[in-house]
C-alpha positions as CSV (number, residue, x, y, z in Angstrom):
1,M,21.7,10.0,-1.2
2,I,20.8,6.3,-0.4
3,Y,17.0,6.0,-0.6
4,F,15.2,4.1,2.1
5,D,11.7,5.5,1.7
6,H,10.2,3.3,-1.1
7,N,7.0,2.7,0.9
8,A,6.3,6.5,0.5
9,T,7.2,6.6,-3.2
10,A,9.5,4.4,-5.3
11,P,11.6,6.1,-8.0
12,V,10.2,5.7,-11.5
13,M,11.9,2.7,-13.1
14,R,13.4,2.7,-16.6
15,E,10.7,0.4,-18.1
16,A,8.0,2.8,-16.9
17,R,9.7,5.9,-18.3
18,E,10.2,4.2,-21.7
19,A,6.6,3.0,-21.8
20,W,5.3,6.4,-21.0
21,L,7.4,8.1,-23.7
22,A,6.4,5.5,-26.3
23,A,2.7,5.9,-25.5
24,T,3.0,9.7,-25.5
25,E,4.6,9.7,-29.0
26,N,2.5,7.0,-30.6
27,I,-1.0,7.0,-29.0
28,S,-2.4,10.5,-29.3
29,G,-6.2,9.8,-29.5
30,N,-9.0,9.8,-26.9
31,P,-10.1,6.2,-26.3
32,S,-13.7,7.4,-26.4
33,S,-13.4,8.9,-29.9
34,P,-15.1,6.9,-32.7
35,H,-12.3,7.4,-35.3
36,G,-9.2,5.2,-36.0
37,I,-6.8,7.2,-33.8
38,G,-9.3,7.0,-31.0
39,N,-9.8,3.3,-31.6
40,R,-6.0,2.8,-31.3
41,A,-6.1,4.4,-27.9
42,H,-9.1,2.3,-26.9
43,V,-7.3,-0.9,-27.9
44,A,-4.2,0.1,-25.8
45,L,-6.5,0.8,-22.8
46,K,-8.2,-2.6,-23.3
47,E,-4.9,-4.5,-23.5
48,A,-3.6,-2.7,-20.3
49,R,-6.8,-3.7,-18.5
50,E,-6.5,-7.3,-19.6
51,K,-2.9,-7.4,-18.5
52,L,-3.6,-6.1,-15.0
53,A,-6.5,-8.5,-14.7
54,H,-4.2,-11.3,-15.6
55,F,-1.8,-10.4,-12.8
56,L,-4.6,-10.1,-10.3
57,G,-6.6,-13.1,-11.4
58,C,-9.9,-11.4,-12.3
59,H,-12.0,-10.4,-15.3
60,A,-10.7,-7.4,-17.3
61,N,-14.0,-5.6,-16.9
62,D,-13.5,-5.7,-13.1
63,I,-10.7,-3.1,-13.4
64,I,-11.4,0.6,-13.1
65,W,-8.6,3.1,-13.7
66,M,-8.3,5.8,-10.9
67,S,-5.9,8.6,-10.1
68,G,-4.4,6.6,-7.3
69,A,-5.3,4.5,-4.2
70,T,-6.7,7.5,-2.3
71,E,-9.4,8.0,-4.9
72,A,-10.0,4.3,-5.2
73,N,-10.4,3.8,-1.5
74,N,-12.7,6.8,-1.2
75,T,-14.8,5.4,-4.1
76,V,-15.3,2.2,-2.2
77,M,-16.5,4.0,0.9
78,H,-18.6,6.4,-1.2
79,H,-20.3,3.5,-3.0
80,F,-21.3,1.7,0.2
81,A,-22.4,5.0,1.8
82,K,-24.8,5.6,-1.1
83,T,-26.2,2.1,-1.3
84,L,-26.4,0.7,2.2
85,D,-29.1,0.9,4.8
86,T,-28.6,3.8,7.2
87,K,-28.0,1.3,10.1
88,A,-25.5,-0.9,8.3
89,E,-21.9,-1.1,9.6
90,V,-18.6,-1.3,7.8
91,W,-15.6,-2.9,9.6
92,I,-12.1,-1.9,8.8
93,S,-8.8,-2.7,10.5
94,S,-7.5,-0.2,13.1
95,I,-4.2,0.0,11.1
96,E,-5.6,1.0,7.7
97,H,-4.0,3.8,5.7
98,P,-5.5,7.3,6.5
99,C,-7.3,7.4,3.2
100,V,-9.3,4.3,4.2
101,H,-9.6,5.2,7.9
102,E,-10.7,8.8,7.3
103,S,-13.0,8.1,4.4
104,A,-14.8,5.4,6.4
105,K,-15.1,7.8,9.3
106,Y,-16.4,10.6,7.0
107,Y,-19.1,8.5,5.4
108,F,-20.1,6.2,8.2
109,G,-19.2,7.9,11.5
110,K,-19.8,5.6,14.4
111,R,-21.0,2.9,12.0
112,A,-17.3,2.5,10.9
113,K,-16.2,-0.2,13.4
114,L,-12.5,-0.8,13.9
115,I,-11.1,-4.3,13.9
116,P,-8.4,-4.6,16.6
117,V,-4.9,-5.9,16.0
118,T,-2.4,-7.6,18.2
119,H,0.7,-6.0,19.7
120,D,2.6,-7.6,16.8
121,G,0.5,-5.7,14.3
122,V,-1.6,-8.6,12.9
123,I,-5.4,-8.3,12.7
124,D,-7.1,-10.1,15.7
125,F,-8.5,-13.0,13.7
126,D,-10.1,-14.6,16.7
127,W,-12.0,-11.3,17.4
128,L,-13.1,-11.1,13.8
129,T,-14.3,-14.7,13.7
130,A,-16.3,-14.3,16.9
131,E,-17.9,-11.1,15.8
132,L,-18.8,-12.3,12.4
133,A,-20.5,-15.3,14.0
134,D,-23.0,-12.9,15.7
135,T,-23.1,-9.9,13.3
136,R,-23.0,-9.3,9.6
137,P,-21.4,-6.0,8.6
138,A,-21.9,-4.7,5.1
139,L,-18.2,-4.7,4.3
140,V,-14.9,-5.9,5.9
141,G,-11.8,-4.0,4.9
142,V,-8.3,-5.1,5.8
143,M,-5.1,-4.0,4.0
144,A,-2.8,-6.7,2.5
145,A,0.3,-5.3,4.2
146,N,0.8,-2.3,6.4
147,N,2.6,0.7,5.1
148,E,4.3,1.7,8.4
149,T,5.4,-1.6,9.8
150,G,5.4,-3.9,6.8
151,V,3.4,-6.5,8.7
152,I,1.5,-8.8,6.3
153,Q,-2.1,-9.4,7.1
154,P,-3.8,-12.7,6.6
155,W,-6.0,-11.4,3.8
156,R,-6.6,-14.8,2.2
157,E,-8.0,-16.2,5.5
158,I,-10.1,-13.1,6.0
159,L,-11.4,-13.4,2.5
160,A,-12.4,-17.0,3.1
161,I,-14.3,-16.3,6.3
162,C,-16.0,-13.3,4.7
163,Q,-17.1,-15.5,1.8
164,S,-18.5,-18.1,4.1
165,Y,-20.7,-15.4,5.6
166,E,-21.4,-13.7,2.3
167,V,-19.8,-10.4,3.4
168,P,-17.9,-8.4,0.8
169,F,-14.2,-8.1,1.4
170,F,-12.1,-5.1,0.5
171,T,-8.3,-5.0,0.6
172,D,-5.9,-2.0,0.1
173,A,-3.0,-3.8,-1.7
174,V,-0.9,-0.7,-2.2
175,Q,2.1,-1.9,-0.3
176,W,1.7,-5.5,-1.5
177,L,1.8,-4.9,-5.2
178,G,5.2,-4.9,-6.7
179,K,6.7,-6.5,-3.6
180,M,4.7,-9.7,-3.4
181,P,3.0,-11.7,-6.1
182,A,-0.3,-10.1,-7.3
183,K,-1.8,-13.6,-8.0
184,D,-5.1,-14.3,-6.2
185,L,-5.7,-10.7,-5.1
186,G,-8.4,-10.6,-7.8
187,Q,-10.5,-13.1,-5.7
188,C,-11.2,-10.2,-3.3
189,D,-14.3,-8.3,-4.0
190,F,-12.6,-4.9,-3.9
191,V,-8.8,-4.3,-4.4
192,T,-7.0,-1.0,-4.7
193,G,-3.5,-0.2,-5.8
194,A,-1.2,2.7,-6.9
195,A,1.6,2.7,-9.4
196,H,4.1,5.0,-7.6
197,K,4.6,2.5,-4.8
198,F,6.3,0.0,-7.1
199,G,8.2,2.2,-9.7
200,G,5.4,3.5,-11.8
201,P,4.3,7.1,-12.3
202,R,2.4,9.2,-9.8
203,G,-1.2,9.9,-10.5
204,I,-2.4,6.5,-11.6
205,G,-4.0,3.6,-9.7
206,F,-6.9,1.2,-10.0
207,L,-10.0,-0.2,-8.3
208,K,-10.9,-3.8,-8.8
209,I,-14.7,-4.3,-8.3
210,P,-16.9,-7.4,-8.0
211,H,-17.6,-8.9,-11.4
212,K,-20.7,-7.4,-13.2
213,S,-21.3,-5.1,-10.2
214,K,-22.8,-1.7,-10.5
215,I,-20.7,0.8,-8.5
216,T,-21.9,4.3,-7.5
217,P,-19.3,6.7,-9.0
218,L,-17.5,9.3,-6.9
219,L,-16.7,11.4,-10.0
220,V,-19.5,12.0,-12.4
221,G,-19.7,13.5,-15.8
222,G,-18.7,11.3,-18.8
223,K,-19.4,7.6,-19.1
224,Q,-15.7,6.5,-19.1
225,E,-14.7,3.4,-17.1
226,Q,-18.1,1.7,-17.5
227,G,-19.7,4.8,-15.9
228,V,-17.8,4.3,-12.6
229,R,-15.2,7.0,-13.1
230,A,-15.7,10.0,-15.3
231,G,-12.8,11.6,-17.0
232,T,-10.6,10.9,-20.1
233,E,-8.2,8.1,-19.3
234,N,-4.5,8.9,-19.3
235,I,-3.2,6.2,-21.6
236,P,0.6,7.0,-21.2
237,I,0.7,6.7,-17.4
238,I,-1.6,3.6,-17.5
239,L,0.8,1.9,-19.8
240,S,3.7,3.1,-17.7
241,M,2.1,1.6,-14.6
242,L,1.6,-1.8,-16.3
243,A,5.2,-1.8,-17.6
244,A,6.4,-1.2,-14.0
245,L,4.2,-3.9,-12.6
246,E,5.2,-6.4,-15.2
247,A,8.9,-5.8,-14.5
248,R,8.3,-6.2,-10.8
249,E,6.3,-9.4,-11.2
250,K,9.3,-10.8,-13.1
251,Q,11.7,-9.7,-10.3
252,I,9.4,-11.4,-7.7
253,G,9.6,-14.6,-9.6
254,H,13.4,-14.5,-9.8
255,S,14.4,-13.0,-6.4
256,Q,13.3,-15.5,-3.7
257,H,16.3,-14.5,-1.5
258,L,14.9,-11.0,-1.3
259,L,11.4,-12.2,-0.6
260,R,12.7,-14.1,2.4
261,G,14.0,-10.9,3.9
262,I,17.5,-12.1,4.5
263,W,19.1,-8.6,4.0
264,R,16.5,-7.0,6.2
265,D,17.0,-9.7,8.9
266,N,20.7,-9.2,8.9
267,F,20.2,-5.4,9.2
268,E,18.0,-5.9,12.2
269,K,20.3,-8.3,14.0
270,K,23.2,-5.8,13.6
271,L,21.1,-2.9,14.8
272,L,19.8,-4.8,17.9
273,K,23.4,-5.6,18.7
274,D,24.9,-2.1,18.2
275,L,22.0,0.0,19.4
276,P,20.9,-1.0,22.9
277,G,17.3,0.0,23.7
278,M,16.1,-0.3,20.1
279,T,12.9,-2.3,19.3
280,I,11.8,-3.7,16.0
281,V,8.0,-3.2,15.5
282,G,6.2,-6.3,14.5
283,A,9.3,-8.4,14.8
284,N,7.3,-11.6,15.5
285,S,5.0,-11.3,12.5
286,P,5.4,-12.0,8.8
287,R,6.5,-8.8,7.2
288,L,7.4,-7.3,3.8
289,W,11.0,-8.1,2.9
290,N,11.8,-4.4,2.4
291,T,10.4,-2.8,5.5
292,V,11.8,-2.2,9.0
293,S,9.9,-0.1,11.6
294,A,12.2,0.6,14.6
295,L,11.7,2.4,17.9
296,M,15.0,4.2,18.2
297,P,16.9,4.9,21.4
298,D,18.2,8.2,22.5
299,G,15.6,10.8,21.7
300,A,13.0,11.9,19.2
301,Q,12.6,11.1,15.5
302,L,13.6,14.5,14.2
303,K,17.1,14.2,15.6
304,W,17.7,10.9,13.9
305,L,16.1,12.1,10.7
306,T,18.3,15.2,10.5
307,K,21.5,13.3,11.2
308,L,20.7,10.6,8.7
309,D,19.8,13.1,6.1
310,K,23.2,14.8,6.6
311,A,24.8,11.4,6.4
312,G,23.2,10.8,3.0
313,F,20.2,8.6,3.9
314,A,16.6,9.2,3.1
315,V,14.3,7.5,5.7
316,S,10.9,8.4,7.2
317,T,8.9,8.3,10.4
318,G,6.1,6.2,9.1
319,S,3.3,7.0,6.6
320,A,4.1,9.9,4.3
321,C,0.5,10.9,4.5
322,T,0.7,11.7,8.2
323,T,4.0,13.6,8.2
324,G,3.6,16.9,10.0
325,K,0.9,15.7,12.3
326,E,1.6,16.1,16.0
327,E,-0.4,13.1,17.2
328,P,1.4,9.7,17.2
329,S,0.8,7.1,14.6
330,H,-2.7,5.5,14.8
331,V,-1.0,2.3,13.7
332,L,1.3,2.1,16.6
333,A,-1.5,3.2,19.0
334,A,-3.6,0.3,17.7
335,M,-0.6,-2.0,18.4
336,H,-0.7,-0.8,22.0
337,F,2.5,1.3,21.9
338,K,2.5,4.3,24.1
339,A,2.6,7.8,22.6
340,A,6.1,8.4,23.8
341,E,7.3,5.2,22.1
342,A,5.5,6.1,18.8
343,H,7.4,9.4,18.6
344,R,10.7,7.4,18.5
345,V,9.8,5.3,15.4
346,L,11.8,5.4,12.1
347,R,10.8,3.5,9.0
348,F,13.4,2.1,6.7
349,S,11.9,0.9,3.4
350,A,14.1,-0.5,0.7
351,G,13.4,-1.2,-3.0
352,W,14.4,-3.7,-5.6
353,E,17.4,-1.6,-6.5
354,T,18.6,-1.4,-2.9
355,T,21.8,-3.5,-2.5
356,E,23.1,-5.4,0.5
357,S,25.9,-2.9,0.8
358,D,23.2,-0.1,1.1
359,W,21.7,-2.0,4.1
360,D,25.2,-2.3,5.6
361,A,26.0,1.3,5.0
362,L,22.7,2.3,6.8
363,V,23.7,0.2,9.8
364,K,27.1,1.9,10.0
365,A,25.5,5.3,9.8
366,L,23.0,4.6,12.5
367,T,25.7,3.1,14.7
368,K,27.9,6.2,14.2
369,I,25.1,8.5,15.0
370,H,24.3,6.5,18.2
371,E,28.0,6.8,19.2
372,E,28.0,10.6,18.5
373,I,24.9,11.0,20.7
374,H,26.7,9.2,23.5
375,G,30.0,11.1,22.9
376,K,31.9,8.0,21.9
377,A,32.8,9.1,18.3
């Protein structure tokens, strides 16, 4: 099976497995325990925090370990819901991941205002600039890169304008991390990430908070993680996550040809040539080098998925967190695609181990399926 669903979950890489095994065998203590074995675990936890902070460009004490990005994103919304005035608004982009979109709606209801995006999937920066000139929300949240389309958002520019108005800025960097350089993300007030998107283990992520800030915890009990997140830290999977991120950061530095999206672009050119009626979502916007969202011709998603699966290719219809829902993607709806068009979308998301021949094989499989549908095979 050739795997093109890395945006859902990336296979655990060798470095992450080895780090987990080494930590499991050699670090057995609870980092909160006062004895020597506990101190050894505490030191390992401290070093991992410092390493992640180095990649992000922030202070080590700004890092809070979480079970994943869903918990981290919910924690951000929970914190503001508990600390803001009852009339205060939070603004999030209309293409946020469901765990941001739904948690904002849960905690703030109508006070969660959606920032529109263009048809190309980029936040409407003119709208945001004009609205901020008149109104001050309590928080602006825009993801670094979209999970369904791969469209990169201008998070640095949004951060700058939020800073100029003294509005906290929050970015879900789940799809950015491990694919693009982590540098400078730490300048954002709140940042979230998850290990399993870049080759680390499932069940571990983080929340970066403003320096020396007091955050209202979502989980209470013990005083772990500076009192922000109760529960004994899982040292092996934390070290596994850092091993994966460190390996990915090295790959990013040495793989500029991949970051330019050359293989992705060649794949799209061949598809557009061989499959009349196909559309690339967000084609005119900067996108992650690994992601293609395509409106397929000739019928619904399920037909394409079934045939591709039989041909040995794992792809998806969009966000794995919305699979099984009947309604069309809220991301495509925000980009002004019709419901019928949204039901035609397939997402192809490669990884660092995906080869150029894998991309070529996927083109050939899609072309063959298209020919079968039209009785040409």
